[in-house]
N, C-alpha and C positions, 0 to 999 in steps of 0.2 A: 591181827590177821590181815596180812597185806601182801601185795605182789608188786614188785617194781620191775621184774624181768623174769622171763622163763628161759632156761638154758642159755642165759647170757644175752638173750634178745630183748631189747627194751620193750616195755608194755605198749608204748605208742605204736611201735612198728607192728607188733602183733595185731593190735586192734585195727590198724589200717588194712592188714591182710585178711582179716576175718571174713569179709564178704566172699573173697575168692576161695578161702578155705572151706567155708560152709557150703558154697555151691558145689565145690569139688567133692564134698563128702555127702551130698544129698542122698546118694544111693545107699548110704550106711545109716539111715535113720534107725532109731530104736525099734525093735521088732514089735509088732502088734501083740497086745495081750490076748490070751485065749478068750478072755471076756473083757469087755471094756469096763474097768473098775468104776468109771464115772457114771455108768448106767446101772450099777448093781446096788441093791439095798444094803444097808450097813451090816445087817446080820450075815449076809453072804460074804462080805469083805472079811468079817471076823472069822468066818468059817475057813476062808482061804488062808488066813494068817495062822490059824491054830496048828501047832506042831512045827512051825517054821523058825528059821533063824534070821534075825535082822542084824546087819553089820553097820554099826554107827561109828562115825569118826568125829572126834570133838577135841577141842583144846583141853588139856588136862593139867594146867598149871596151878590149879587151886585144890588143895586137899579136901576142902569142905564140899566143893562141887563134885569131886570124884566120889566122895563118900555118899553123897545124896544119890548119885546115879547107881553106885554099886550096891548100897544097902537098902535103898528104897525103890527106885524105878525098876531095876533089873528083877528083883524078886516079885514085885507087884505085877508086872506084865506077864511073867511066867505063871503066876498063880491065877490071875484073872483070865488070861487069853491063851495060855499055852505057848507063848512066844519067847524064844530064847534071844535075849539082847546081848550081843557081843560088842564091846566098846574098844576102839583103838585110837591112839593119839593121832592128831592131825589138825591143821588149821589152814587158813586162807591160801597161802602160796601152794602148799602141798596138795590141797583139794583141787584147786584149779589145774595145777600141773598134771595130776593123776587123771582127772576126767578128760582133759584135753588130749593126753596121750592115748587114752582108751578110745576116744572118738577117732583120732588120727589112725589108729591101728585097726579100726573097723570092728572093734569088739562088740558082740551082740549084747553082752551083759557086763555091767560094771561090778567091780569088787565092793562097791559101797551101796548101801540101801538108804542111808540117812546121813546128813551132815549138819553140824552146828555152824551157822554162818552169820555174818553181819553185812551191812550195806556194800562195803567195798568188794567183798567176795561175791555177793549177790549180783552186783553189776558185771563182774568179770564172767561169772557163770552164765548169765543171761546173754552176754555177747557171743558166747560159743554154743548157745542153745543146749546147755548141759543140765537144765533143771526140768523136772516133770511138773506138769500142772495144766490148768489151775486145779488145785486140790483142797485148799484150806477151807472153803465154804462147805465142802462135802463132809467135814468132820462134825459129828454131833455136838461136841463141846464148843465148836466155834460160835454157837448161838450166844455164848456169854461174852464174846469179844466185841468191842466197839471198833469196827474197822474204819469208821469215820474220824476217829481220833487221829490227828496227823502224826502223833508219835508212835502210833500202832500200824496204821494203814499205809504209811510211807516209810521207806528205808533209804536213808541218805538222799532224800528228795525224789526217790523213785517209787512209783506206785508198785506195790507188791503183786497185784493182779492175781493173787491166789497161788503164786509159784513158790511161796515160802509161808510158813505159819509162825506168828509171833509166839515166843516162849517166855520172855522176861523183859522187864522194863526198868531202866536205871537212869540216874542222873549223876554226872561227874561232880566230885567234891574234892576239896583240898583238905588234907589231914595235918593237924598240928598238935603239939603238947601244950595244954592250957596252963601248965606251970611254967614251962620254959618260955612260952610265947603267949602271954595273957591277952594281947591285943593283936591278932594276926592281921596282915594287910588285906584290905578288901577291894582295892583298886590297883591298877597297874602303876599308878604314880606312887602309891604307898608301898607297893612291892619293891619298886626301884629304890626307894629310900631304905627299905629294910635290908635288901641284899648288900647295899653299900655299907650299912652300919654293922652288918653281921657277915663278913666275907666267909665264903666256903660253906655256908649253911643252906644253900639252895641249888637245885639242879633240875634238869628236864630229862627224864628217861627217853632214850631214842627207841621208842616202841609205840604201840597203839595208844596207850593212855597219854603219853607225853604229846603225841601228835594231836590227840583230841583236845588237850589243853591249848595247844597253839591255835586250833580253829576257834576256840572261845576267845582267845586274845585277838585274833584278826577281827572278829565281830566287834569286840570292845573298841578296838582302834578305829573301826568304821563309825562308831557312835550310833549304830542302828541295829537292833536285834534281828531285823529281817534282811540285813545287808547281803548275806550270802544265800538267801532263799532262791530257788529256781535253778535252771541249768547252769553248768560251769561257765564262768565269764572270765576269759583270759585277761582282759583289760583290768577288770576289778581285782583279779588275783594278783596281777603284777603290782598294782598300786598298793594294795593292803599288805602283801607279803613284804614289799620293800620297807614299809613302816615296821613290820614285825621283826625283820632281820636287824634293822637299825636298833630297835629296843633291846633285843637280845644281845647283840654284839657290843653295844656300849656298856652293858652290865655284865657281860661274860667274864671279865677279869675277876669279878667278885663272886662268881659261882664256885661250886665245889671243884677242887683241884684247879682253880683259876680258869675254869672253862676249857681246859686243854683236852678233856675227855668227858664223855657222858655215859652213864649206865645204860646198858642195852636190855635190861629187864626191869619190870616193876618190882619183882621180888627183891632184887638187889637194892632198889630205892627204899622199899619198906624196911629192909634190914638196917640200912644206914640211918634211917629215921629212928628205928627202935633202939639202936645203940648210941644215939645222941650225935652222930656224925652230921646228920642233916636236921634242920628244924621243920622240914615239911616233906610229906610224900603226897600221893594223890590216888584216887581210885575212880573208875567208871561206875562203880556200884556205890550209891550213897550210903548204904548200910554196912559197908565192909569194915569200917572202923570198929563197930560193935563185934563183928566176927573175930577180928584180930585181937581185940581185948579178951574175948572169951577164950581164945587160943593161947593167951599169955604171950603173944608176939609183940603187941603194942602195950605201953603202960596204961593203967586205968585212967590216967589224966588225958589221954588222947581224945580229940574231938574232930569233927568235920564241919566244913562250911562251904559256901559258894561265894564267888566274887559278886560284888554288887552289879556288875555288868552281865552276869549270868554265866551258866555253864551248859554244855551240851546234854540234852536228855535223848535217849534213844532206846530202841528195842533190839533184842537179839532174836534170831529166828532159827527155825528148823526147815531144812530142805530135803528133797528127794531127787537123786540124780535121774536124768531122763532114761538112762539105761539100767536102772536098778533092777535086780533080778527079783526082789521081793517087795514090790510096791505095796501090796496088801498089808504085809507085816509092818512096813514103815508107817502106813496110815494109822494102823491100830495103835502103835507105840506113840505116835505124835498126838493122837486124840487123847490118850491117857495123860501125856505130859502137860496138856492144857486143861485137864479135868480139874474141877474145884479142889478135890482132895490133894492132888499132886501140886497144884499151885499154892495151896495153903501150907503144905509141908515145906516147900522150898522158901516160902516167905518167912518162916520162923528164924529169928536172929541166930539161934544156936545151930541151925541147919545150914542155911546159905544166906538168907536175908535178901534174896533176889525179888525185886518188885513184880507183882502179878500183872498179867496182861488182861485179866478179866475185869469187866465193868461191873461195879458193885450193884448198879441199878438193874442189871440184867440177871443177876443171880437170884435163885429162890431165897426166900426170907431166912430159912435156917442156915444156909451157907453164908449169906450176908452177915448174919450175927457172928458166925465163927470168925470171919475175916475181921470184923470190927473189934472182936475181943482178943485178938492176937496181941501178945506183949509188945509194947512200943519199944523202938530202939532208944537206948538210954544215952548214947553218945553221938549218934548221927542226927542231923536236922530232920524234923518232921517233913515228910514229902509235901504236905499241904503248905508248909512255910516256904519251900523253895520252888514250888511249881511256877510261881509268877516269874521266876528267873530262869526258867527252862528255855533253852535255845534249840532250834531244830538243827539236825545234822545237815551240813552242806552236801552238795553233790559229791560223789566219790572221787572225782578227779582232783578235788582240793586236797584230800588226804594223800593221794598218790603223789601229787606235786610236792606237798610238804615234806614227805619222806625224802625225796631226792634233793630238794632244795635246802633242807636243814643240813644235810650232809655237805652240800656244796658251799653254802654261805656261812654256816656256823661251825661245823666240825672241821672242815678243811679250809674254811675261809680265813 
């Protein structure tokens, strides 16, 4: 979920013009609610939501996630709250573009009530004041979330400040076949040796997961897990990205298709791994290897691991557009999606395997026992074993720059 430009205009240029744009649109601020939702008791918010329709846009690239939403969340919010949840495909670039266009046109109400976002999109939406909030602390089920956890309360080094609600938590892993590759490389040095000894068996997808891998590698090359913490640092980026491009380009001839092209989707990378064309694929969800084995996409000998230098752990979030027509309905749906029962359901390996954002110590004892008794992932590493190697997401500008510079220095270089 990323945005490099809108309508052909570079992101940097847009951001430089934002103060002018925002001041020029000040008269078009979202209309006042008939009642201020932040002052209402929760029962009244539920009453406002009953019988309404919530328009939710989300990435729909994973059939397991789509099924969880369609077969569990949609019927549950209808049965419990009388809310009709309508889901449409959309992600980072599209969401930002649509909300910016609505704001520019002076629309009083957005076509969206809810959106699934990550830190890069959150950063861009906050720049154009397109998110409603703060709202997360108002949700009754937020009492079970530890907002002091840096992997929960921060999104790409940004304080969420209640303008988005955490929905799931994951850590990046590399996936391999334990029969074909019994000893996978755990350092960049070992990976370099591997790709040279096994030409054509490794690649980097040019999409969100691949760029997340590159952030982990930049941190590894810095030799300090906290190297990219804090605001974006141009000097630091220039230094570390130069090392990164050197590492990739000197090994690129040994990549898949001699590094002359790169897959543009994770699904394509998964498929090439499954059919033996690649020895590795990757996932931002540490439990995805189990899901893909259950779906018979990956062989039963597939396993997942993290590099010794660590991998990015992050959360994904739910937001409400500032001009959403049905904020009450969105609040009710989001509150259900972070409820213990909904979080437990999506944690099931056969359902989604998405990590919970709930803190076990905050849950009632009966719910804590249910989470503790959930079947463990058989092929993914235990979260407790990789937590020590969890790296914080760098500021969003790093991801934005990696997208453009990977194309410049690697694909076209």
